[in-house]
C-alpha positions as CSV (number, residue, x, y, z in Angstrom):
1,M,-84.0,-62.9,63.0
2,N,-82.8,-64.2,66.3
3,L,-79.5,-65.2,64.8
4,F,-79.0,-61.7,63.4
5,L,-79.8,-60.1,66.7
6,S,-77.5,-62.4,68.5
7,A,-74.7,-61.6,66.1
8,S,-75.3,-57.9,66.2
9,M,-75.1,-58.0,69.9
10,N,-71.6,-59.7,69.8
11,P,-68.9,-57.2,70.7
12,S,-66.2,-58.8,68.7
13,V,-68.2,-58.7,65.6
14,V,-69.0,-55.0,66.1
15,M,-65.3,-54.3,66.6
16,L,-64.4,-56.1,63.4
17,T,-67.1,-54.3,61.5
18,S,-65.9,-51.0,62.8
19,V,-62.3,-51.7,61.8
20,I,-63.3,-52.7,58.3
21,V,-65.5,-49.6,57.8
22,L,-62.6,-47.4,59.1
23,I,-60.1,-49.0,56.7
24,A,-62.5,-48.5,53.8
25,L,-63.1,-44.9,54.7
26,T,-59.3,-44.3,55.1
27,T,-58.7,-45.8,51.7
28,V,-61.3,-43.7,50.1
29,I,-59.9,-40.5,51.7
30,V,-56.4,-41.4,50.6
31,I,-57.5,-42.0,47.1
32,L,-59.5,-38.8,47.0
33,S,-56.5,-36.9,48.5
34,R,-54.2,-38.2,45.7
35,Y,-56.6,-37.2,43.0
36,R,-55.6,-33.8,41.8
37,K,-57.5,-31.4,39.6
38,C,-55.6,-28.9,37.5
39,P,-56.8,-25.2,37.6
40,S,-57.2,-23.3,34.3
41,D,-54.3,-20.9,35.2
42,K,-51.8,-23.6,36.1
43,I,-50.1,-26.7,34.6
44,L,-50.1,-29.9,36.6
45,V,-46.6,-31.5,36.3
46,I,-46.4,-35.2,37.5
47,Y,-42.9,-36.5,37.9
48,G,-41.4,-39.8,39.0
49,K,-42.4,-43.0,37.3
50,V,-44.7,-41.6,34.6
51,G,-44.2,-44.1,31.8
52,Q,-42.1,-44.2,28.6
53,T,-42.1,-42.3,25.3
54,Q,-42.9,-43.9,22.0
55,D,-39.2,-44.6,21.3
56,G,-38.8,-46.5,24.7
57,Q,-37.2,-43.7,26.6
58,Q,-38.2,-42.9,30.2
59,R,-40.3,-39.8,30.4
60,S,-39.1,-37.1,32.8
61,A,-42.5,-35.6,33.5
62,K,-46.2,-35.6,32.5
63,C,-47.9,-32.3,32.0
64,I,-51.6,-31.7,32.2
65,H,-53.4,-28.5,31.5
66,G,-57.1,-28.8,32.4
67,G,-58.6,-31.9,33.8
68,A,-57.4,-34.1,36.6
69,A,-55.1,-37.1,37.3
70,F,-54.4,-39.6,40.1
71,I,-51.0,-39.3,41.7
72,W,-49.7,-42.7,42.8
73,P,-48.2,-42.6,46.3
74,V,-44.5,-43.2,46.8
75,V,-43.7,-43.6,43.0
76,Q,-45.1,-40.2,41.9
77,S,-45.2,-36.6,43.0
78,Y,-46.5,-33.4,41.5
79,E,-46.1,-29.6,41.3
80,Y,-47.8,-26.7,39.5
81,L,-46.5,-24.3,36.9
82,D,-48.1,-20.9,37.1
83,L,-49.4,-19.5,33.8
84,T,-49.6,-15.9,35.0
85,P,-48.0,-13.6,32.4
86,L,-44.7,-12.0,33.3
87,S,-44.0,-8.4,32.2
88,I,-40.3,-7.8,31.5
89,Q,-38.7,-4.4,31.1
90,V,-35.8,-4.6,28.6
91,D,-33.7,-1.5,28.5
92,L,-31.4,-2.3,25.6
93,R,-28.5,0.2,25.4
94,N,-25.8,0.7,22.8
95,A,-26.9,-2.0,20.4
96,L,-24.9,-1.9,17.2
97,S,-26.9,-1.6,14.0
98,K,-26.0,-2.6,10.5
99,Q,-24.7,0.9,9.8
100,N,-22.4,0.6,12.9
101,I,-24.5,3.2,14.8
102,R,-25.3,2.4,18.4
103,V,-29.0,2.7,19.3
104,D,-31.1,2.5,22.5
105,V,-34.3,0.4,22.2
106,P,-36.2,0.4,25.5
107,S,-39.1,-2.1,25.3
108,R,-41.4,-4.2,27.4
109,F,-42.1,-7.9,26.8
110,T,-44.9,-10.0,28.1
111,V,-44.2,-13.7,28.3
112,G,-45.8,-16.7,29.9
113,I,-45.4,-20.5,30.2
114,S,-46.7,-22.1,27.0
115,T,-49.5,-24.7,27.0
116,E,-48.3,-26.2,23.7
117,T,-47.6,-29.9,24.1
118,G,-43.9,-30.0,23.3
119,V,-43.1,-26.6,24.7
120,M,-45.0,-27.4,27.9
121,Q,-42.7,-30.4,28.4
122,N,-39.7,-28.1,28.0
123,A,-41.1,-25.8,30.8
124,A,-41.5,-28.8,33.1
125,E,-37.9,-29.8,32.5
126,R,-36.3,-26.4,32.8
127,L,-38.6,-24.1,34.9
128,L,-40.2,-26.3,37.4
129,G,-39.5,-25.1,40.9
130,L,-38.2,-21.6,39.8
131,K,-39.8,-18.4,41.1
132,N,-41.2,-15.8,38.7
133,D,-38.2,-13.5,39.2
134,E,-35.8,-16.2,38.2
135,I,-37.9,-17.1,35.1
136,S,-38.0,-13.4,34.2
137,K,-34.2,-13.1,34.5
138,I,-33.7,-16.1,32.2
139,A,-36.2,-14.7,29.6
140,E,-34.6,-11.3,29.8
141,D,-31.1,-12.7,29.0
142,I,-32.6,-14.5,25.9
143,I,-34.5,-11.3,24.8
144,F,-31.4,-9.1,25.1
145,G,-29.3,-11.4,22.9
146,Q,-31.9,-11.8,20.2
147,M,-32.7,-8.1,20.0
148,R,-29.0,-7.3,19.6
149,L,-28.8,-9.9,16.8
150,I,-31.8,-8.5,15.0
151,I,-30.7,-4.8,15.3
152,A,-27.3,-5.8,13.9
153,T,-29.0,-7.0,10.6
154,M,-31.2,-3.9,10.1
155,D,-30.6,-0.3,9.1
156,I,-31.7,2.6,11.3
157,E,-34.3,3.7,8.7
158,E,-35.9,0.2,8.8
159,I,-35.9,0.1,12.6
160,N,-37.4,3.6,12.9
161,S,-39.9,3.7,10.0
162,D,-40.9,0.1,9.5
163,R,-41.9,-0.8,13.0
164,D,-44.0,-3.8,11.9
165,K,-41.1,-5.4,10.2
166,F,-38.9,-4.8,13.3
167,L,-41.5,-6.2,15.7
168,E,-42.2,-9.2,13.5
169,A,-38.5,-10.0,13.4
170,V,-38.2,-9.6,17.2
171,S,-41.3,-11.7,17.8
172,S,-40.2,-14.5,15.5
173,N,-36.6,-14.8,16.8
174,V,-37.4,-14.2,20.5
175,E,-40.3,-16.7,20.6
176,T,-38.2,-19.4,18.8
177,E,-35.6,-19.1,21.6
178,L,-38.2,-18.8,24.4
179,K,-39.9,-22.0,23.3
180,K,-36.7,-23.9,24.0
181,I,-37.2,-23.3,27.8
182,G,-41.0,-23.6,27.7
183,L,-42.1,-19.9,27.3
184,R,-44.2,-18.1,24.7
185,L,-44.2,-14.5,23.7
186,I,-47.5,-12.8,24.4
187,N,-46.8,-9.1,23.5
188,V,-44.0,-6.8,22.5
189,N,-44.1,-3.0,23.0
190,V,-41.2,-0.8,21.9
191,T,-41.5,2.5,23.7
192,D,-38.9,4.6,21.9
193,I,-35.8,4.2,19.7
194,T,-32.9,6.6,20.1
195,D,-29.2,6.7,19.0
196,E,-26.1,8.3,20.4
197,S,-25.3,10.2,17.2
198,G,-28.8,11.9,16.8
199,Y,-29.4,10.3,13.5
200,I,-33.0,9.2,14.3
201,Q,-33.8,12.6,15.8
202,A,-32.6,14.2,12.6
203,L,-34.8,11.9,10.6
204,G,-37.8,12.9,12.8
205,K,-37.1,16.6,12.4
206,E,-36.9,16.2,8.7
207,A,-40.3,14.3,8.6
208,A,-41.9,16.9,10.9
209,A,-40.7,19.8,8.8
210,K,-42.0,18.1,5.7
211,A,-45.4,17.4,7.3
212,I,-45.7,21.1,8.5
213,N,-44.7,22.4,5.1
214,D,-47.3,20.1,3.4
215,A,-50.0,21.4,5.8
216,K,-49.1,25.0,5.1
217,I,-49.2,24.4,1.4
218,S,-52.7,22.8,1.7
219,V,-54.0,25.7,3.8
220,A,-52.6,28.2,1.3
221,E,-54.2,26.4,-1.6
222,A,-57.5,26.2,0.2
223,E,-57.5,29.9,0.9
224,R,-56.6,30.7,-2.7
225,S,-59.4,28.5,-3.9
226,G,-61.9,30.2,-1.6
227,A,-60.7,33.7,-2.7
228,I,-61.1,32.8,-6.3
229,G,-64.6,31.3,-5.7
230,A,-65.6,34.4,-3.8
231,A,-64.3,36.7,-6.5
232,E,-66.0,34.8,-9.2
233,A,-69.3,34.8,-7.3
234,E,-69.0,38.6,-6.7
235,R,-68.2,39.1,-10.4
236,D,-71.3,37.2,-11.5
237,Q,-73.4,39.2,-9.0
238,R,-72.1,42.5,-10.3
239,V,-72.8,41.5,-13.9
240,S,-76.3,40.4,-13.0
241,V,-77.0,43.6,-11.1
242,S,-75.5,45.7,-13.9
243,K,-77.8,44.0,-16.5
244,S,-80.9,44.2,-14.3
245,D,-80.5,47.7,-13.0
246,S,-79.6,49.8,-16.1
247,E,-81.1,52.9,-14.7
248,A,-78.5,53.3,-11.8
249,I,-75.4,53.4,-14.0
250,S,-73.6,56.2,-12.3
251,G,-74.4,54.8,-8.8
252,E,-73.4,51.4,-10.0
253,N,-70.1,52.9,-11.4
254,E,-69.4,54.5,-8.1
255,A,-70.2,51.2,-6.3
256,K,-68.0,49.4,-8.7
257,A,-65.2,51.8,-8.1
258,K,-65.5,51.3,-4.3
259,V,-65.7,47.5,-4.8
260,A,-62.7,47.7,-7.0
261,D,-60.8,49.6,-4.4
262,S,-61.9,47.2,-1.7
263,D,-61.0,44.2,-3.9
264,A,-57.6,45.7,-4.6
265,T,-57.1,46.2,-0.9
266,R,-58.2,42.7,-0.2
267,R,-55.9,41.3,-2.9
268,E,-53.0,43.3,-1.6
269,R,-53.6,41.8,1.9
270,E,-54.0,38.3,0.3
271,A,-50.7,38.8,-1.6
272,E,-49.0,40.0,1.5
273,A,-50.3,37.0,3.4
274,M,-49.3,34.7,0.6
275,K,-45.8,36.3,0.6
276,R,-45.5,35.7,4.4
277,A,-46.7,32.1,4.0
278,T,-44.2,31.5,1.2
279,A,-41.4,33.0,3.1
280,A,-42.2,31.0,6.2
281,E,-42.5,27.8,4.1
282,N,-39.1,28.5,2.5
283,I,-37.5,29.2,5.9
284,A,-38.9,26.0,7.3
285,K,-37.8,24.0,4.3
286,A,-34.3,25.5,4.4
287,K,-34.1,24.7,8.2
288,A,-35.2,21.1,7.5
289,Q,-32.6,20.7,4.8
290,E,-30.0,22.2,7.0
291,D,-30.8,19.7,9.8
292,S,-30.8,16.9,7.2
293,F,-27.5,18.0,5.8
294,E,-26.0,18.2,9.3
295,A,-27.2,14.7,10.2
296,Q,-25.9,13.4,6.9
297,K,-22.6,15.1,7.5
298,S,-22.3,13.4,10.9
299,A,-23.2,10.1,9.4
300,E,-20.7,10.5,6.6
301,E,-18.0,11.5,9.1
302,A,-18.7,8.4,11.1
303,R,-18.6,6.3,7.9
304,R,-15.3,8.0,6.9
305,Q,-13.7,7.2,10.3
306,Y,-14.9,3.6,10.0
307,E,-13.5,3.3,6.5
308,Q,-10.2,4.9,7.5
309,A,-9.8,2.6,10.5
310,K,-10.6,-0.4,8.3
311,L,-8.1,0.7,5.7
312,E,-5.4,1.2,8.3
313,A,-6.1,-2.2,9.7
314,D,-5.9,-3.7,6.2
315,V,-2.6,-1.9,5.5
316,I,-1.1,-3.0,8.9
317,V,-2.1,-6.6,8.4
318,R,-0.8,-6.6,4.8
319,T,2.5,-4.9,6.0
320,E,2.9,-7.6,8.7
321,I,2.3,-10.3,6.2
322,D,4.9,-8.8,3.7
323,K,7.4,-8.4,6.6
324,K,6.9,-12.0,7.7
325,K,7.2,-13.2,4.1
326,R,10.5,-11.3,3.6
327,E,11.8,-12.7,6.9
328,L,11.0,-16.2,5.8
329,E,12.5,-15.6,2.3
330,A,15.7,-14.2,3.9
331,E,15.9,-17.2,6.3
332,A,15.3,-19.6,3.4
333,E,18.0,-17.8,1.3
334,A,20.5,-17.8,4.2
335,E,19.8,-21.5,4.8
336,Q,20.5,-22.1,1.1
337,I,23.7,-20.1,1.3
338,R,24.8,-22.1,4.4
339,R,24.0,-25.4,2.7
340,R,25.7,-24.3,-0.5
341,A,28.8,-23.2,1.4
342,K,28.8,-26.4,3.4
343,G,28.5,-28.4,0.2
344,E,31.4,-26.5,-1.4
345,A,33.5,-26.9,1.8
346,D,32.7,-30.6,1.8
347,A,33.5,-30.9,-1.9
348,T,36.8,-29.0,-1.4
349,L,37.7,-31.2,1.6
350,M,36.9,-34.3,-0.4
351,R,38.9,-33.1,-3.4
352,M,41.9,-32.2,-1.2
353,Q,41.6,-35.6,0.5
354,A,41.5,-37.2,-2.9
355,E,44.5,-35.3,-4.1
356,A,46.4,-36.1,-0.9
357,D,45.4,-39.8,-1.3
358,G,46.6,-39.7,-4.9
359,A,49.9,-38.0,-4.0
360,K,50.3,-40.5,-1.2
361,E,49.6,-43.3,-3.6
362,I,52.1,-42.0,-6.1
363,L,54.8,-41.6,-3.5
364,M,54.1,-45.0,-2.2
365,K,54.3,-46.5,-5.7
366,Q,57.5,-44.6,-6.3
367,A,58.9,-45.8,-3.0
368,E,57.9,-49.3,-3.9
369,G,59.6,-48.8,-7.3
370,F,62.7,-47.4,-5.7
371,A,62.7,-50.3,-3.3
372,E,62.5,-52.8,-6.2
373,I,65.4,-50.9,-8.0
374,V,67.5,-51.1,-4.9
375,K,66.6,-54.7,-4.5
376,S,67.5,-55.4,-8.1
377,A,70.9,-53.7,-7.5
378,G,71.6,-56.1,-4.7
379,G,70.8,-53.6,-1.9
380,D,73.4,-51.1,-3.2
381,A,71.9,-47.7,-3.2
382,N,74.7,-46.1,-5.4
383,A,74.3,-48.9,-7.9
384,A,70.5,-48.2,-7.9
385,I,71.1,-44.5,-8.5
386,R,73.5,-45.3,-11.4
387,L,70.9,-47.5,-12.9
388,M,68.3,-44.7,-12.7
389,V,70.8,-42.1,-14.1
390,A,71.8,-44.4,-16.9
391,D,68.1,-44.8,-17.7
392,K,67.5,-41.1,-17.7
393,L,70.9,-40.1,-19.3
394,E,69.4,-39.9,-22.8
395,E,66.7,-37.6,-21.5
396,I,69.1,-35.4,-19.6
397,T,71.3,-35.0,-22.7
398,R,68.2,-34.1,-24.7
399,I,67.3,-31.4,-22.2
400,Q,70.8,-30.0,-22.5
401,V,70.6,-29.9,-26.2
402,E,67.1,-28.4,-26.1
403,A,68.6,-25.5,-24.1
404,I,70.6,-24.2,-27.2
405,K,68.5,-25.8,-29.9
406,N,66.5,-22.8,-30.8
407,L,69.4,-20.3,-30.5
408,Q,69.8,-18.6,-33.9
409,I,73.4,-17.7,-34.6
410,D,73.8,-16.8,-38.3
411,K,77.0,-15.0,-38.0
412,I,79.4,-14.1,-35.2
413,T,81.9,-11.3,-35.7
414,V,84.7,-11.1,-33.2
415,W,87.1,-8.2,-33.2
416,D,90.3,-9.4,-31.6
417,S,93.2,-7.1,-31.2
418,G,95.5,-10.1,-30.6
419,A,96.2,-9.2,-27.0
420,K,96.5,-11.9,-24.4
421,T,94.5,-12.1,-21.2
422,G,96.0,-12.8,-17.8
423,D,95.8,-16.6,-18.3
424,G,97.5,-16.3,-21.8
425,K,94.2,-16.7,-23.8
426,S,93.0,-14.4,-26.5
427,T,89.7,-12.7,-26.3
428,T,88.3,-14.9,-29.0
429,A,89.2,-18.0,-27.0
430,D,87.5,-16.6,-23.9
431,F,84.3,-15.9,-25.9
432,I,84.1,-19.4,-27.3
433,S,84.9,-20.9,-23.8
434,G,82.1,-18.7,-22.2
435,L,79.7,-19.9,-24.9
436,Y,80.3,-23.5,-24.1
437,K,80.0,-22.8,-20.4
438,S,76.5,-21.6,-20.9
439,I,75.4,-25.3,-21.1
440,P,75.0,-26.5,-17.5
441,P,77.5,-29.3,-16.7
442,L,76.2,-32.6,-15.5
443,N,78.0,-32.3,-12.2
444,E,76.3,-29.0,-11.4
445,M,72.9,-30.5,-12.3
446,F,73.5,-33.3,-9.9
447,D,74.6,-30.9,-7.2
448,M,71.4,-28.9,-7.6
449,A,69.5,-32.2,-7.2
450,G,71.4,-33.0,-4.0
451,M,73.2,-36.0,-5.7
452,K,76.7,-36.9,-6.6
453,L,77.8,-37.6,-10.2
454,P,78.8,-41.3,-10.6
455,E,82.5,-41.8,-11.2
456,Y,82.0,-43.6,-14.5
457,L,80.6,-40.3,-15.9
458,G,83.8,-38.5,-14.8
459,T,85.0,-36.6,-11.9
460,E,85.7,-32.9,-11.4
461,K,89.3,-31.9,-12.1
462,P,91.2,-30.1,-9.5
463,A,92.0,-26.5,-10.0
464,D,95.7,-27.2,-10.8
465,A,94.9,-29.8,-13.3
466,E,96.1,-29.6,-16.8
467,K,94.3,-26.9,-18.7
468,P,92.7,-27.7,-22.1
469,A,94.4,-26.7,-25.2
470,E,93.8,-23.2,-26.3
471,L,91.9,-22.5,-29.4
472,P,93.8,-20.9,-32.2
473,E,93.6,-17.2,-32.3
474,A,91.3,-15.8,-34.8
């Protein structure tokens, strides 16, 4: 006891004890301050070092909805995602339907951050730190695109009449896309559907006219049934009264006459009312049909314009294709003509070169032959010529003989008067001499060839040489 009192009275011990208690309290406060509870209208997102996934990948965040978690200092931090629903007004304008009619579909969507496990993780990765206006803008863009896609696959009648199918398609497609960013679709409310051509309005007028006509028919049938029942009840009453009161026949007859008059008047009024109702019904039906026909006419006109534009586009494309095909064929044919012409030109050039080479070869061989002949003649060109002429003499003589070979002279009659010509010859002698002169002399042939007749074949006599003997006169 004394030891305890002495220790408790030591100032250093008291100071140490105070420090330890202060550290313990600070640690408890820090731990409590890092322990976070998640409200029911929020999602607690813990990010930093939060562990790994099952496949070994580092997790980007840990989401908690309901409950609490301890946030490790330094290595972890946290934020909240608000689960408050967002109301988004989507004024879709000029969306193209399956019938190529543009429609306006104003609607309101209610979305919110999803608490589904996988979707909640998407929200933590894509929406953390964004304000509600920014989240609404992202969702609005997604909704716009999906609604245009859905309207493009549906007819106007389906969108207008089968709202459940339309809303189901919108909900399914939109929610699928919203889940990718961590949102869920809570509610869809389509306020009205209109189109720029008035097609939906015409359908509404037709349905309203049909409903009004059906109501008028039902009222007329009910009135007719009531009139018939009243008439039958009155008839039964009159019959009963007539049978029970046989003594008041004349009074009854008068009453019957008055009742008949009243009944006739009533029936006339009923017929008139029925006539007016039938006329009004026919007028309303005709008006509804007229509106329907007008709407159908507008739709058919739009369809005609679309088909015409499509046909024109097809014709233009087909014409351009044919034009390009003809141009390619013309270019191919021109290229073939150019190649064929070039081939013919090359062939002609090669043929002429071959002919020239052949002629050159012949001339060279002849020159070589002539050179050998001159060499054989001892270098004497005249002797070489004589050798060549001697070699060809037989052929030359044959050619001279061939000149008159086929000349058919069966009989020659010469009338000679015996007179002498200036050179002392008779006309008969001149005829025979001219006939022999028709054979070309050798010296003339050599002259035409540019050569000189060898001396051993004879030389030309001078003009004053001795004349040949005259032929005897005939």
